[in-house]
C-alpha positions as CSV (number, residue, x, y, z in Angstrom):
1,M,49.4,126.7,83.3
2,N,48.0,123.3,83.9
3,F,49.3,120.6,86.6
4,T,51.1,119.0,83.8
5,D,52.6,122.1,83.0
6,D,53.6,123.3,86.2
7,V,54.9,119.5,87.1
8,I,57.3,119.8,83.6
9,L,58.4,123.0,84.8
10,W,59.5,122.0,87.7
11,G,60.8,118.2,86.3
12,Q,62.9,120.8,83.7
13,L,63.9,123.2,86.4
14,A,65.5,120.1,88.5
15,A,67.0,118.5,85.8
16,A,68.9,122.1,85.0
17,L,69.6,122.8,88.6
18,S,71.0,119.1,88.6
19,A,73.2,119.4,85.9
20,I,74.8,122.7,86.8
21,G,75.7,121.3,90.1
22,G,77.3,118.2,88.4
23,V,79.4,120.6,86.3
24,V,80.1,123.0,89.5
25,Y,81.3,119.8,91.7
26,V,83.2,118.6,88.4
27,I,85.0,122.1,88.1
28,V,85.4,122.2,91.9
29,K,87.1,118.6,92.3
30,Y,89.6,119.0,89.1
31,V,90.2,122.6,89.2
32,V,90.7,123.4,92.9
33,V,90.7,119.5,95.1
34,N,93.0,117.4,93.1
35,P,95.7,120.0,92.7
36,I,95.7,120.8,96.7
37,K,95.4,117.5,97.1
38,N,98.8,116.5,94.5
39,Y,101.0,119.3,96.4
40,I,99.8,117.7,99.8
41,D,100.7,114.4,98.4
42,K,103.6,115.7,97.0
43,A,105.0,117.8,100.4
44,T,104.4,115.0,102.9
45,Y,105.8,112.1,100.5
46,Q,108.7,111.4,102.8
47,I,106.4,110.6,106.0
48,Q,103.7,108.6,104.2
49,P,103.8,104.9,105.2
50,G,103.8,103.7,101.6
51,S,107.0,105.8,100.6
52,N,110.6,104.2,100.2
53,G,109.5,100.8,99.9
54,G,107.6,100.8,103.2
55,N,110.3,102.5,104.8
56,S,108.4,105.2,106.0
57,L,108.9,107.8,109.1
58,P,107.2,105.5,111.3
59,D,109.2,102.3,110.5
60,A,112.3,104.1,111.1
61,I,111.3,105.1,114.6
62,K,110.0,101.7,115.0
63,A,113.5,99.8,114.3
64,I,115.4,102.6,116.2
65,K,113.2,101.4,119.4
66,K,114.2,98.0,118.8
67,V,117.4,98.8,118.6
68,D,117.5,100.5,121.6
69,Q,116.2,97.3,123.7
70,K,118.6,95.0,122.2
71,I,121.6,97.5,123.5
72,E,119.6,97.8,126.9
73,K,119.1,93.9,126.8
74,L,123.4,93.3,125.9
75,S,124.5,95.8,128.2
76,K,122.6,94.2,131.3
77,R,124.5,91.2,129.9
78,V,127.8,92.5,129.9
79,E,127.1,94.1,133.6
80,A,126.4,90.0,134.5
81,L,129.8,89.2,132.9
82,E,131.5,91.7,134.5
83,D,130.1,91.3,137.4
84,T,130.9,87.7,137.7
85,L,134.5,87.9,136.2
86,T,135.8,90.6,138.6
87,P,137.3,89.4,141.6
88,K,135.3,91.0,145.0
89,S,138.0,92.0,147.7
């Protein structure tokens, strides 16, 4: 074999390995990775940020914290009103 034949042989080997690698990549992606990803997405749908029109678990926690802050402010205002309305002995 001469140099040209060696280059052609190595080019053919590289092309074959690239083709095999591409086929393996596609098989792994669509047979292994995508089903696992779909399973995880389905199992965690309730806690994803985009689920329920944006009303996910983190959104609910933020809303509860806001309500808690408003209740604390109202409680302080009620206490202040009670202090001013109750007669002091």
